[in-house]
C-alpha positions in Angstrom: 0.6 -27.3 -60.8 -1.9 -27.4 -57.1 -5.3 -28.5 -57.4 -7.7 -25.6 -56.0 -9.4 -29.0 -53.9 -5.7 -29.6 -52.8 -5.4 -26.0 -51.5 -8.3 -25.8 -49.7 -7.2 -28.8 -47.8 -4.4 -27.7 -47.3 -5.8 -24.0 -45.7 -7.8 -26.7 -43.8 -5.1 -27.6 -41.7 -3.9 -27.1 -38.9 -4.7 -23.3 -36.7 -3.8 -19.8 -38.7 -3.9 -16.0 -37.4 -7.8 -16.7 -37.1 -6.8 -19.9 -34.2 -8.2 -22.9 -35.6 -8.3 -23.3 -38.9 -12.3 -25.6 -39.3 -14.7 -24.5 -37.1 -16.8 -27.0 -35.2 -20.5 -27.7 -34.3 -19.8 -25.5 -31.6 -19.0 -22.8 -32.8 -21.1 -21.9 -36.6 -24.1 -24.7 -34.7 -24.3 -28.5 -35.9 -23.3 -29.7 -39.8 -22.1 -26.2 -40.3 -17.6 -26.7 -40.2 -16.3 -24.5 -43.5 -13.2 -23.8 -44.2 -10.6 -20.6 -44.8 -10.0 -19.8 -47.6 -7.9 -17.0 -47.1 -5.7 -16.5 -44.1 -6.7 -13.1 -44.0 -5.1 -9.0 -44.3 -5.2 -6.6 -41.5 -7.5 -3.8 -42.1 -6.5 -0.1 -41.4 -7.6 -1.0 -38.1 -5.5 -3.8 -37.6 -8.3 -6.3 -37.3 -7.9 -9.7 -39.8 -9.5 -10.1 -42.5 -10.5 -13.8 -44.7 -12.9 -15.5 -47.0 -15.3 -17.8 -45.5 -16.5 -20.7 -47.2 -19.1 -22.7 -45.2 -19.8 -26.3 -46.1 -23.5 -26.7 -46.8 -25.5 -24.0 -48.5 -24.8 -22.3 -52.3 -21.1 -22.6 -51.3 -20.0 -19.2 -52.3 -17.4 -17.7 -49.7 -18.3 -15.1 -47.4 -15.6 -12.2 -46.1 -15.4 -12.5 -42.5 -13.1 -10.2 -40.2 -11.8 -11.9 -36.8 -10.6 -10.2 -34.1 -7.7 -11.6 -31.7 -6.8 -10.9 -28.0 -2.9 -10.2 -29.4 -3.3 -11.6 -32.6 -0.1 -9.5 -34.3 0.8 -5.9 -33.9 -1.2 -3.0 -33.2 -2.0 -1.2 -36.4 0.3 1.9 -36.7 -1.3 5.7 -36.6 -1.3 7.6 -39.6 1.1 9.6 -39.7 1.0 13.8 -38.1 -1.2 11.3 -35.3 -0.5 10.5 -31.7 -2.3 10.1 -28.5 -2.9 12.8 -26.6 -3.1 12.6 -22.7 -6.1 14.1 -21.4 -5.9 17.8 -21.1 -6.9 17.5 -17.1 -10.3 17.0 -15.1 -13.8 17.2 -16.6 -16.1 19.1 -15.2 -19.5 16.7 -14.6 -23.2 17.5 -15.8 -25.8 16.2 -15.1 -28.8 17.0 -16.9 -32.3 16.4 -15.2 -34.9 19.1 -14.1 -35.6 22.8 -14.8 -34.2 23.5 -11.1 -30.2 23.2 -10.5 -27.2 23.2 -8.6 -24.0 24.2 -9.3 -20.9 22.6 -7.2 -17.7 23.0 -6.2 -15.0 21.4 -5.6 -12.0 21.8 -3.2 -9.4 23.3 -3.8 -6.2 20.8 -6.3 -8.9 18.3 -6.4 -11.4 17.4 -8.8 -15.7 16.7 -9.1 -15.2 13.2 -7.9 -15.2 14.0 -4.4 -18.5 15.8 -4.9 -19.6 13.2 -7.4 -21.3 10.8 -4.4 -23.3 13.9 -3.8 -24.2 15.4 -7.4 -25.3 12.0 -8.6 -27.6 11.3 -5.6 -29.5 14.7 -6.0 -29.9 14.6 -9.7 -31.8 10.4 -9.4 -33.8 12.9 -6.8 -34.6 15.3 -10.7 -32.5 17.8 -10.0 -29.8 19.5 -13.1 -26.1 19.0 -11.3 -22.9 20.7 -12.0 -20.1 20.1 -10.0 -17.2 22.7 -11.8 -14.0 22.5 -12.7 -11.2 26.0 -12.6 -8.4 26.3 -14.0 -5.6 27.3 -11.4 -7.7 25.3 -9.3 -8.9 21.8 -10.2 -6.2 19.6 -9.7 -4.5 18.1 -13.2 -6.1 21.8 -14.9 -3.1 24.4 -14.5 -4.1 28.2 -15.8 -3.0 29.0 -18.9 -2.4 32.4 -17.8 -1.3 34.1 -14.1 -4.0 33.0 -11.3 -5.5 33.0 -7.8 -8.1 33.8 -5.7 -10.1 36.7 -7.5 -9.7 34.2 -10.9 -11.5 31.8 -9.3 -14.2 33.5 -7.6 -14.7 35.3 -11.6 -14.5 31.4 -12.6 -17.6 30.7 -10.5 -19.6 34.0 -11.0 -19.1 33.3 -14.5 -19.9 29.3 -14.4 -23.2 30.5 -12.4 -24.3 32.6 -15.1 -24.0 30.5 -17.8 -26.0 27.7 -16.4 -28.8 30.3 -14.2 -29.6 30.1 -18.0 -30.6 27.1 -18.1 -32.7 26.7 -14.8 -35.2 27.9 -13.3 -34.0 27.9 -10.6 -30.5 27.6 -9.2 -28.4 26.5 -5.8 -24.8 26.7 -5.0 -22.6 25.1 -3.0 -19.3 23.3 -2.2 -17.1 21.7 0.0 -14.0 23.6 1.9 -12.3 26.3 -0.2 -15.4 25.5 -2.9 -17.8 26.2 -0.3 -16.3 29.5 0.1 -16.7 30.2 -3.7 -20.7 29.3 -3.2 -20.5 31.9 -1.0 -18.7 34.8 -2.9 -21.6 33.8 -5.9 -24.1 34.1 -3.2 -22.9 37.2 -2.3 -22.2 39.0 -5.6 -25.5 36.8 -7.9 -27.6 37.7 -4.1 -31.0 37.8 -6.2 -29.9 34.4 -8.8 -29.4 32.1 -5.6 -31.7 30.2 -4.2 -30.0 28.1 -1.8 -26.3 28.0 -0.4 -24.9 24.5 0.7 -22.1 24.5 2.1 -19.9 21.9 3.4 -16.8 22.0 5.7 -17.0 25.6 5.3 -12.9 26.8 6.1 -13.0 30.5 7.7 -9.6 28.9 9.1 -7.1 26.4 9.1 -8.0 25.4 12.8 -8.6 22.1 12.6 -7.0 20.0 15.4 -4.3 18.0 12.4 -4.1 21.3 10.9 0.2 21.7 10.7 1.6 24.0 13.2 4.2 25.6 10.3 0.1 27.2 8.8 1.8 30.1 10.9 4.9 30.2 9.1 2.4 31.0 5.9 3.2 34.6 5.8 6.7 34.4 5.3 5.6 33.2 1.6 3.7 36.3 0.8 7.6 38.3 2.2 10.1 35.8 0.3 7.6 34.8 -3.5 10.3 31.4 -3.7 8.3 29.9 -0.7 4.9 30.0 -2.9 6.8 27.4 -5.0 7.4 25.0 -2.1 4.1 22.1 -1.8 3.0 20.7 1.2 1.8 17.4 1.3 -1.3 15.9 2.4 -1.3 13.5 4.9 -3.4 10.6 7.6 -6.1 10.9 8.1 -6.8 12.5 4.5 -10.2 14.3 5.5 -11.7 11.1 6.4 -12.4 9.1 9.5 -13.7 5.4 7.2 -10.2 3.9 7.8 -10.7 1.5 4.5 -11.4 4.5 2.6 -8.4 6.4 3.9 -6.0 3.7 2.9 -7.0 3.6 -0.8 -7.0 7.0 -0.7 -3.3 7.1 0.5 -2.7 4.3 -1.9 -4.0 6.6 -4.7 -2.2 9.3 -3.9 1.4 7.2 -3.9 0.8 5.6 -7.4 -0.5 9.1 -9.4 -0.4 12.0 -6.9 -4.2 12.5 -6.3 -6.7 10.8 -5.2 -11.3 11.0 -4.6 -10.3 13.1 -1.4 -8.2 15.4 -3.9 -4.2 15.8 -4.3 -1.4 14.0 -2.9 0.4 17.6 -2.5 -0.5 21.5 -2.1 1.4 24.5 -3.1 2.3 27.1 -0.8 1.2 29.5 -3.5 -2.1 28.5 -3.6 -2.8 27.9 0.4 -1.9 31.7 0.5 -4.7 32.6 -2.5 -7.3 30.6 -0.4 -6.5 32.5 2.4 -6.6 35.5 0.3 -10.5 33.9 -0.9 -11.4 33.6 3.3 -10.9 37.0 3.4 -12.9 38.1 0.2 -15.7 35.9 1.6 -15.8 37.1 5.3 -16.4 40.9 3.2 -19.4 39.7 1.2 -21.1 37.4 4.3 -23.6 40.3 5.1 -24.8 40.5 1.1 -26.1 36.7 1.1 -29.6 36.2 1.8 -31.3 32.9 -0.2 -31.7 30.3 2.5 -27.8 28.5 3.4 -27.6 25.1 4.7 -23.9 24.3 6.8 -22.6 20.5 7.0 -19.7 20.4 9.3 -17.8 17.3 11.2 -17.1 17.8 14.9 -14.2 16.4 14.0 -12.8 17.9 11.3 -8.7 18.0 11.3 -8.4 20.4 8.7 -11.1 23.4 9.7 -13.2 23.1 13.1 -17.1 24.0 12.9 -16.0 27.6 13.8 -16.3 28.3 10.3 -19.9 27.0 9.7 -20.5 29.3 13.3 -18.9 32.3 11.5 -20.5 32.2 8.2 -24.4 31.0 10.1 -23.9 34.3 13.3 -22.7 37.0 9.6 -25.0 36.0 6.7 -28.8 38.4 6.2 -30.7 35.1 5.3 -33.8 34.7 7.8 -33.2 30.6 7.3 -30.1 29.0 7.9 -29.9 25.8 8.8 -25.9 24.7 10.8 -25.5 20.7 10.8 -23.2 19.2 13.0 -22.0 15.8 12.7 -20.7 13.4 15.0 -18.7 9.9 13.1 -17.2 11.8 9.7 -13.7 14.1 9.4 -13.1 16.9 7.2 -14.3 15.1 3.9 -17.8 15.2 4.4 -19.1 14.6 1.3 -17.4 11.2 0.8 -16.9 9.6 4.4 -19.3 7.8 7.0 -21.8 9.7 6.6 -22.0 10.8 3.2 -25.5 9.4 3.1 -27.0 11.4 5.6 -25.0 14.5 4.0 -26.8 13.8 0.9 -30.7 13.8 2.4 -29.9 16.4 4.7 -29.3 18.5 1.5 -32.2 17.0 -0.3 -33.8 18.3 2.4 -33.3 21.3 2.6 -33.7 22.0 -1.0 -37.7 20.5 -0.9 -38.6 22.0 2.4 -41.2 25.1 2.1 -39.7 28.5 2.7 -42.0 30.0 5.3 -43.4 33.8 4.9 -41.2 35.8 7.2 -42.8 38.8 8.7 -40.9 41.9 8.3 -40.1 42.1 11.9 -39.1 38.6 11.8 -35.7 38.2 13.3 -33.2 35.7 11.5 -33.1 31.7 12.6 -30.4 29.2 12.6 -31.3 25.7 13.5 -28.6 24.4 15.1 -29.0 20.7 14.9 -27.0 18.0 16.2 -28.2 14.6 14.0 -26.5 11.2 16.7 -29.0 10.0 18.3 -31.8 11.9 16.5 -33.4 12.5 20.3 -31.1 15.2 21.4 -31.8 17.3 18.0 -32.9 20.9 19.3 -33.2 24.1 17.3 -32.1 27.8 19.5 -33.4 30.8 18.3 
């Protein structure tokens, strides 16, 4: 019969599934070497457990659990259970103060494109939510037929829920997300504190807009064309060339990026045009202070959209900022810090009391260089 001493000596001679069977002073400190009594068994979590006897002290074995990278096979999932893929993008919630900002990302995109601005507003003390909408957000298909009216209804529902948690609530968005914020501002005119519209798109008339857009109306006559997709192409709304290359790699690898999806369905583009018409119908009802930020070189939608909003809404305070070193995706492009600064300044500025007979004032700002800034009444 094998003696306990021989069994311990054998256990101490060589490597086991734990690696080295004897841990020297470098692992346990001076004079604390010991031996493994049991090589170990895999528990329900896939970890290896065993009994270790220290060289000093009372000598009682201690049960240890050791996890080595690549040690053994991965644990087998319990019957009936399987790892589920993420259902899609989720809203970004950043609880803060009693003043809130609700943001909407662009069509077929995700909250990633507004994350820099959202976190910057949160650091300034605001509660921020970047919403997602079924059938509108990239990777979040709708469980029922979805179009521009459903998108608008979802945006209103987002506002109503968040308004219950905040003393004041501003709305904003990028591109078609800016249109959703304008819909909310028109239909909740008494509840919206501010509007923050970025790269507002009331028409696709930018310098890089594809000429094929003139054929979009055909898809209304031939429903099958609505299932076609339009591939996004450079510059992807970005003047920053390094970021543009990174976004291109993202789109190639996963079909999406911080700048949105790699393709846009024709059907969704038609719904976006319907949303543009819905927004125009309600512009006169918007009375909240409104900030419009737009790139002079926007390749998707020229500043004409921002000027149309500025001249059509009923707000007493309208501030339109034209950026000189960005393309369409101003929330992540070269001037994103300026965009954030303008948003914070606009939200925090005191609103002067307007006289009953005062006319609407529109300030058109040209930020670069600062010395050329001027206001036009």
